[in-house]
VEXRO-203348 format. One record per residue: residue number from 1; residue in one letter; z, y, x negated of N, C-alpha, C, CB in turn. Coordinates in pm, whole numbers, plus 32768, in hexadecimal, padded with zeros to 4 digits. Each point is the difference from the previous one (the first is absolute). Glycine has a CB too. Example, Ala and Ser with C-alpha at 12.3 -4.5 7.8 and 13.67 -1.06 7.14 Angstrom:
<pazas>
1;a;830C;7DC7;7AD9;8000;8077;8059;8000;8078;7FA6;807D;7F8B;80BD .
2;s;7F3B;80DE;7F66;8006;8077;7FAE;8049;806D;804D;7F29;7FC1;7F8A .
</pazas>
This chain:
<pazas>
1;x;781C;9299;8CAF;7F84;7FB5;7FFA;7FEB;7FB6;8083;8016;7FE8;7F08 .
2;x;7F6C;8005;8119;7FE0;7FBA;807C;7FFD;7F6A;7FE6;7F7D;80C6;8054 .
3;x;8081;7EF0;8019;7FFA;7F6F;7FF4;7F7D;7FD5;7FBF;8093;7FEA;80CA .
4;x;7F04;805C;7F50;7F7D;7FDD;7FC6;8003;8013;7F69;7F8D;8042;80D6 .
5;x;80AE;802C;7EFD;8003;8017;7F6F;805E;7F9E;7FBC;7FCC;80F3;8025 .
6;x;80A2;7EE3;8021;805A;7F9A;7FC9;7FB5;7F7E;7FEC;80C5;806C;8072 .
7;x;7EE7;7F6F;7FF0;7FB3;7F84;7FF5;7F9E;8008;7F8C;8017;7FDA;80F8 .
8;x;7FAB;8098;7EF7;7F9F;8011;7F92;804A;7FF7;7F7B;7F6C;8092;8090 .
9;x;8105;7FB6;7F64;804C;7FFA;7F83;8031;7F72;7FE1;8047;80EF;8025 .
10;x;7FEA;7ECC;8040;802D;7F77;7FEC;7F8C;7FA6;7FD8;80B6;8024;80A7 .
11;x;7ED8;7FF1;7F97;7F89;7FB1;7FDD;7FD5;801B;7F72;7FB9;8005;80ED .
12;x;804B;807C;7EEA;7FDB;8022;7F76;8062;7FC4;7F9C;7F98;80D5;8052 .
13;x;80E9;7F31;7FD1;8064;7FC6;7FA7;7FE8;7F6B;7FF0;80A6;80AE;8046 .
14;x;7F3F;7F0E;8029;7FE8;7F71;7FFD;7F82;7FE1;7FB0;8073;7FE7;80DE .
15;x;7F24;8068;7F36;7F84;7FED;7FB6;8018;8013;7F6C;7F7C;804D;80C6 .
16;x;80D2;8019;7F16;801E;8019;7F74;804D;7F8C;7FC4;8002;80F7;802C .
17;x;805F;7ED6;801D;8050;7F8F;7FCF;7FA9;7F85;7FEF;80CB;805D;8071 .
18;x;7EE1;7F86;7FF2;7FA9;7F8B;7FF7;7F9B;800E;7F8F;801B;7FDC;80F5 .
19;x;7FB0;809A;7EF9;7FA0;8017;7F94;8046;7FEE;7F7A;7F7B;809F;8090 .
20;x;80FE;7F96;7F62;804A;7FF1;7F82;801D;7F6D;7FE6;8067;80E4;801E .
21;x;7FBD;7ED2;8049;801D;7F72;7FEF;7F82;7FB5;7FD9;80B9;8010;80A8 .
22;x;7ED5;8014;7F96;7F83;7FBF;7FDF;7FD7;801D;7F71;7FBB;800E;80EF .
23;x;8059;806E;7EE6;7FE0;8023;7F75;8059;7FB3;7FA0;7FB8;80E5;8049 .
24;x;80C7;7F13;7FD8;805F;7FBC;7FA7;7FE1;7F6D;7FF5;80AD;80A7;803C .
25;x;7F22;7F1D;802E;7FE4;7F70;7FFD;7F72;7FE2;7FD6;80A9;7FE1;80B1 .
26;x;7F05;8087;7F42;7F76;7FEA;7FD6;7FA3;7FDA;8071;8058;7FBD;7F27 .
27;x;7FD5;8054;8155;7FAC;7FDA;8072;7F8C;8061;8015;80C9;7F98;806A .
28;x;7F49;80E6;7F70;7F92;8060;8007;8001;804F;7F7F;800D;8010;80FE .
29;x;7F83;802C;7EE5;7FFA;8050;7F85;802C;808E;801F;7F45;7F6F;7FA4 .
30;x;80CF;80DF;7FF7;802B;808B;8010;7F93;8052;8043;8091;7FEC;7F35 .
31;x;7EF2;7FE5;80C5;7F91;804B;803B;7FEA;7FDB;8093;7F97;800D;7F1F .
32;x;80AB;7F8D;8110;7FF0;7FD8;808C;8047;8065;8059;7FF1;7F0D;7FBF .
33;x;7FD2;810C;80B2;8041;8057;8062;7FF7;7FBD;8087;7FC7;80D1;7F7D .
34;x;80A5;7F34;80CE;7FFA;7FC3;8084;7FA6;8053;805A;80E7;7FA1;7FE3 .
35;x;7ED2;801C;8073;7FA7;8047;805C;8046;8027;807F;7F41;7F83;7FA1 .
36;x;812A;8037;8080;804C;8021;8078;8093;7FE9;7FE0;7F3F;7FC0;809B .
37;x;8117;8086;7FAD;808E;7FE8;7FE6;8022;7F6D;8014;8035;80EA;8046 .
38;x;8015;7EE1;7F5E;8024;7F73;8008;8069;7FEB;806B;7FCA;7FE2;7F0D .
39;x;8029;7FB1;8137;8062;7FDC;8065;8071;7FB5;7FB8;7F4F;7FF5;80BB .
40;x;8129;801A;7F77;806D;7FB5;7FC1;7FE3;7F6B;8003;80A4;80B3;8042 .
41;x;7F6A;7F10;7F4E;7FE4;7F72;7FF6;807D;7FB0;8023;7F52;802C;7F4F .
42;x;8096;7F5D;80E4;8070;7FA6;8019;8039;7FD9;7F78;7F99;7FA7;80DA .
43;x;80E8;8049;7F20;803A;7FD6;7F80;7FC3;7F7B;7FD4;80D7;8078;8036 .
44;x;7F07;7F82;7F4F;7FC4;7F87;7FCA;8068;7F91;7FFB;7F5B;8088;7F7A .
45;x;807A;7F03;80AD;8058;7F8D;7FF7;7FDE;7FBA;7F7D;8012;7FE5;80FF .
46;x;804D;801F;7EA8;7FEC;7FC2;7F7E;804A;7F7C;8000;7FE6;80E0;7F8B .
47;x;7FCE;7EB7;8063;8040;7F7D;7FFD;8040;7FED;7F78;7F5A;7FA2;80A6 .
48;x;8124;803A;7F5E;8049;7FE6;7F85;7FE3;7F72;7FD4;80B6;80A6;803F .
49;x;7F25;7F4A;7F44;7FEB;7F77;7FD1;8085;7FB6;8001;7F3B;8048;7F71 .
50;x;80BC;7F39;80AC;807B;7FB2;8001;8039;7FFB;7F73;7FAE;7F76;80C3 .
51;x;80D4;8096;7F36;8041;7FF9;7F7D;7FEC;7F74;7FC8;80AC;80B0;8042 .
52;x;7F33;7F4A;7F3E;7FED;7F7B;7FC6;8086;7FB5;7FFE;7F40;8056;7F72 .
53;x;80B6;7F2B;80A3;8078;7FAD;7FFD;8022;7FE7;7F6D;7FC9;7F92;80E2 .
54;x;80AD;8099;7EF8;802B;7FEF;7F76;805A;7F86;7FF9;7FEF;80F9;7FD0 .
55;x;7FE6;7EA9;7FE3;804F;7F88;7FED;8040;8008;7F76;7F6A;7F76;8099 .
56;x;8119;8094;7F68;8047;800B;7F82;8008;7F78;7FBE;8086;80C3;8056 .
57;x;7F52;7F38;7F2D;8009;7F84;7FB6;808C;7FF9;7FC7;7F07;7FFE;7FC8 .
58;x;8142;7F9F;8064;8089;7FF1;7FD3;8005;7F8D;7F9C;805C;805A;80DC .
59;x;7FCB;7FCA;7EAD;800F;7F9A;7F99;8079;7FAA;8023;7F96;8095;7F50 .
60;x;8060;7EEA;809B;8076;7FAD;801A;8070;8028;7FA1;7F6E;7F42;8050 .
61;x;810A;80C5;7FE4;8070;8028;7FAE;802F;7F89;7FAD;8044;80AE;80AA .
62;x;7FE8;7F73;7EDD;8035;7F97;7FAB;807C;7FC3;803E;7FA4;8073;7F36 .
63;x;8066;7F0B;80C0;8078;7FBD;8031;804C;7FBF;7F8D;7F8F;7FD7;80DD .
64;x;8038;8031;7EAB;8046;7FCC;7F8B;7FD5;804F;7F84;8010;7F19;8069 .
65;x;8043;80DF;7F30;7FE6;8046;7F82;8028;7FA4;7F8E;8025;80E4;806A .
66;x;7F81;7F07;7F39;8020;7FB1;7F8A;802F;805E;7F93;7F57;7F4D;803E .
67;x;8124;809E;7F96;803F;8057;7F9D;7FBB;7FED;7F79;80DC;7FF5;807B .
68;x;7F06;807B;7F44;7FCB;7FFF;7F77;8064;8049;7FA7;7F0D;7FF9;8052 .
69;x;80E2;7FF4;7F2D;805C;8040;7FA1;8002;8098;8018;7FD4;7F48;7F55 .
70;x;80A2;80F0;80AD;8011;808F;8014;801A;8027;8091;7F6D;8020;7F3F .
71;x;807F;7F83;811F;801C;801E;808E;8096;800B;801A;7F2D;7F89;8041 .
72;x;80F3;80C9;8022;8087;8004;8039;7FEE;8017;8095;806D;805A;7F27 .
73;x;7FFD;7F91;8125;7FF2;800B;8091;7FD6;808B;802D;80AD;7F4F;8017 .
74;x;7F8B;8118;7FA9;7FDD;808A;801F;7F6A;8015;7FEA;80E8;804E;7FBE .
75;x;7EE7;7F85;7FCE;7F73;8012;7FDE;7FA2;7FB3;805B;8045;8021;7F17 .
76;x;7FE5;7F69;8114;7FAD;7FB1;805C;7FF9;8046;8088;8040;7F2A;7F88 .
77;x;8035;8104;80AA;8003;8041;8083;7FAF;8080;8004;80E1;7F9E;8024 .
78;x;7F12;80A6;7F69;7FB6;807F;8001;7F68;7FEC;7FF8;80C5;806B;7F94 .
79;x;7F0D;7F1C;8057;7F70;7FE6;7FFB;7FC4;801C;808A;801F;7F51;7F4A .
80;x;7F6E;80F0;80B6;7FBF;8025;807D;7FE6;7F86;8058;7F97;80C2;7F8C .
81;x;8044;7ECF;8037;7FE0;7F89;804F;807D;7FB4;802D;7F2C;7FEF;7F82 .
82;x;8149;803B;8050;807C;7FC1;802E;803C;805A;806C;802A;7F90;7F1C .
83;x;8026;80D5;80BF;803A;805C;8062;7FDC;8092;7FE5;80BB;7F5F;801E .
84;x;7F23;80BF;7F66;7FE6;808B;7FD7;807D;8057;800F;7F0F;7FE4;8044 .
85;x;8164;7FDB;7FC1;8082;8043;800B;8061;7FB3;7FA8;7FD2;8054;80F0 .
86;x;804F;7FE0;7E9B;8055;7FB4;7FA4;8089;7FDD;803A;7F8A;8070;7F47 .
87;x;80AC;7FE6;8110;8085;7FE8;8039;8006;7F89;805F;8028;80F2;7FE9 .
88;x;7F66;7ECF;8031;8001;7F89;8056;8016;7F80;7FB1;7F68;8077;809D .
89;x;80B4;7F93;7EE0;8013;7F88;7FAE;806B;7FA2;8036;7FB7;8086;7F3F .
90;x;80B6;7FAB;8101;8064;7FA0;8031;7FC9;7F9E;8068;80AB;80AD;7FD4 .
91;x;7EEA;7F78;8072;7FC2;7FA2;805E;7FCB;7F85;7FB7;7FC3;80C0;8098 .
92;x;8001;7F57;7EF4;7FCA;7F92;7FAF;8074;7FAD;7FC9;7F32;8088;7FC2 .
93;x;8134;7FBD;800E;8076;7FBC;7FC9;803D;7FA4;8069;802C;80C4;7F67 .
94;x;7FED;7F71;810F;8042;7FB4;806A;7FAB;7F89;802D;8073;80D2;804B .
95;x;7F09;7F3E;7FB5;7FA7;7F95;802C;7FF1;7F92;7F98;7F87;80A8;8089 .
96;x;80A6;7F70;7EFE;7FEA;7FA0;7F94;8082;7FD6;7FBC;7F20;8064;7FDD .
97;x;814C;7F95;806F;8081;7FDB;7FC6;7FFF;7F72;7FC6;806E;8099;80A4 .
98;x;7F36;7F14;7F89;7FF4;7F7A;7FC8;7FCD;8002;7F70;7FD6;7FA9;80E7 .
99;x;7FEB;80C7;7EEF;7FCA;800C;7F79;8046;806B;7FAD;7F27;7FB2;8058 .
100;x;8116;80B0;7FE9;8039;8072;7FB9;8097;7FFE;8011;7F2D;8089;8023 .
101;x;811A;7F68;7F6B;8093;8006;8008;8032;808C;7FDC;800D;7F0C;7FC6 .
102;x;7FA4;813F;7FEE;8025;8087;7FD8;7F85;8058;8019;80AB;7FAF;7F50 .
103;x;7F62;80B8;8102;7F8E;8057;8020;7FC7;8044;7F84;8064;8025;80E2 .
104;x;7FEA;7FE0;7EB4;7FD3;8040;7F84;7FB1;7FA0;7FA7;80C5;8096;800D .
105;x;7F2D;7EEE;801D;7FC5;7F9D;7FA6;7FA1;7FA4;804C;80CD;800A;7F6F .
106;x;7EB2;800A;807D;7F9B;7FA5;8035;7FAC;7FD1;7F8C;7FFC;8075;80E3 .
107;x;7FBB;7F1D;7F30;7FBB;7FC0;7F91;7F6A;7FF2;801B;80D2;7F86;7FC9 .
108;x;7EDC;8087;7FCC;7F70;7FE9;8011;7FE8;7F74;8039;7FCE;809D;7F3F .
109;x;7FD3;7F5C;811C;7FDC;7F82;803F;8043;7FEB;8087;7FE0;7FA3;7F1E .
110;x;808D;80A4;80FD;803E;7FF3;8084;7F9E;8035;8069;80EB;8019;7F9D .
111;x;7F0D;7FA0;80D2;7FAC;802C;806F;8060;802D;806E;7F3E;7F60;7FC5 .
112;x;80C8;8123;804E;805E;803C;805D;7FBE;8019;8087;807A;8069;7F40 .
113;x;7FCE;7F79;812B;7FD0;801F;8087;800D;8096;8016;8043;7F1B;8056 .
114;x;7F59;8120;7FEB;8002;808E;8026;800E;8003;8097;7F6F;8049;7F39 .
115;x;810A;7FD5;80F9;8013;8000;8092;7FAF;806F;8043;80E5;7FA2;7FDF .
116;x;7EDD;803C;8090;7FAF;8060;804D;8033;8015;808C;7F3E;7FBC;7F7A .
117;x;8129;7FFA;80AC;802F;8008;808A;808C;803D;8009;7F74;7F3A;8036 .
118;x;80B1;8118;7F6A;8085;803D;7FFF;800E;8066;8071;800E;7FDD;7F07 .
119;x;8066;8022;8137;801B;8062;8069;8018;8089;7FBF;8063;7F4D;8097 .
120;x;7F94;811B;7FB9;8019;8087;7FCA;808F;800A;7FCD;7F56;8062;809F .
121;x;8106;7F5A;7FA3;808C;7FFF;7FD5;800D;7FC0;7F75;804B;7FF5;80F2 .
122;x;7F6F;7F9A;7EF9;8002;7FBE;7F7C;7FC2;8059;7F95;7FF3;7F20;8072 .
123;x;7FA1;8124;7FB1;7FBF;805A;7FA0;805D;8073;7FDC;7F1D;7FC3;805D .
124;x;8120;8079;8008;805D;806F;7FE6;8075;7FD3;7FA9;7FC0;8066;80DB .
125;x;8075;7F25;7F41;8070;7FCA;7FB2;7FD6;7FE7;7F6F;805D;7F96;80D0 .
126;x;7F2B;8034;7F1D;7FCE;7FE6;7F79;7FEF;8082;7FB2;7F8A;7F32;8053 .
127;x;803B;8131;7FEC;7FEA;8080;7FBD;8085;8044;7FE0;7F24;8019;8078 .
128;x;813A;7FE0;7FE3;8084;8039;7FE6;8042;7FBA;7F89;8018;803A;80F4 .
129;x;7FDE;7F41;7F09;803A;7FB5;7F90;7FBE;8029;7F7C;8032;7F3F;809A .
130;x;7F4B;80CC;7F66;7FB8;8024;7F86;802A;808A;7FCE;7F40;7F73;8049 .
131;x;80DA;80E8;8013;8023;8089;7FD9;8092;800D;7FD3;7F54;8051;80A0 .
132;x;8102;7F52;7F89;808E;800D;7FE0;8034;7F94;7FA2;801D;8069;80DD .
133;x;7F8F;7F3F;7EF6;8028;7F8A;7FB4;8043;8021;7F7D;7F48;7F89;806A .
134;x;8083;80D1;7F4D;8033;8018;7F79;7F9C;7FD1;7F98;80EA;7FE9;8053 .
135;x;7F40;801B;7F30;7FA6;7FE1;7F90;7FDC;7F6C;7FFC;8064;80BD;7F80 .
136;x;7F24;7F29;804F;7FD3;7F77;7FEB;8045;7FCB;7F83;7F1F;802D;8070 .
137;x;8113;7F5A;7F98;803B;7FC3;7F88;7FFE;7F69;8010;8093;80CB;7FD6 .
138;x;7F3F;7EF3;7FC2;7FFC;7F6F;8001;808E;7FCE;7FE9;7F0E;7FF9;7FAB .
139;x;811A;7FA5;80A2;8086;7FCB;7FF4;8030;7FD0;8087;8031;8098;7F40 .
140;x;804F;7F79;80D8;8033;7FD1;8082;7FBE;804D;8072;80DB;7FC3;7F95 .
141;x;7F1A;7FFC;80DD;7FC5;803F;8076;8057;8076;8027;7F9B;7F24;8050 .
142;x;8025;814E;7FC6;8048;8079;8025;8044;7FEE;8087;7F5D;808C;7F7D .
143;x;8117;7FAD;8091;804D;7FF6;807D;7FB0;803A;8073;80D8;8010;7F81 .
144;x;7EDB;805A;8066;7FB2;803C;806C;7F91;7FA2;802F;8033;80E3;7FA4 .
145;x;7F96;7ECB;7FFE;7F9C;7F9D;8028;803F;7F97;805A;7F81;8025;7F2B .
146;x;80F7;7FAE;80B0;8046;7F9E;8052;801C;8038;8089;8066;7F9D;7F34 .
147;x;7FC6;80DF;80D3;801B;8041;8081;7F81;800C;8051;80BE;8080;7F9A .
148;x;7ED4;7FA6;8026;7F7F;800D;8046;7FD7;7F7B;803C;7FBB;80B8;7F65 .
149;x;805A;7EDC;8050;7FD7;7F7C;802F;805D;7FCA;806C;7FA0;7FD4;7F20 .
150;x;80CE;8073;80F9;8059;7FD7;806C;806E;7FA4;7FD3;7F45;801B;8097 .
151;x;80D8;7FE1;7EEA;8069;7FA4;7FD4;804B;803C;7F94;7F80;7F41;8042 .
</pazas>
């Protein structure tokens, strides 16, 4: 093929592509016909709208919990507004030693502190204790609780 026929074929291909794009976007109707070969258009500059600023509404975290009948430390820790992780109950136990002598026994009306500034090490230690503690039983303080508390 000659250079002239290559230019014509390329022009026809480009015209066909532009016409198909115009049809697809509704810019021209199927009955429209170009009167002259279209010249390559400059790429359109599409301005991107600025992304909206998303401000996350953060609910204040609970810093205390008032015990009601039927509560236990495991159940309190698993509440979504507390930790949403039941194995974090030892954090509550340790923070409230002035009110709790046995982790298995809390009373309605007690107002327990919910620690929010625990280090990752403290959290890991609490979760490990919760997973290895053993059965819940009212009575003497379990040896594992004493060990967890550091004494």
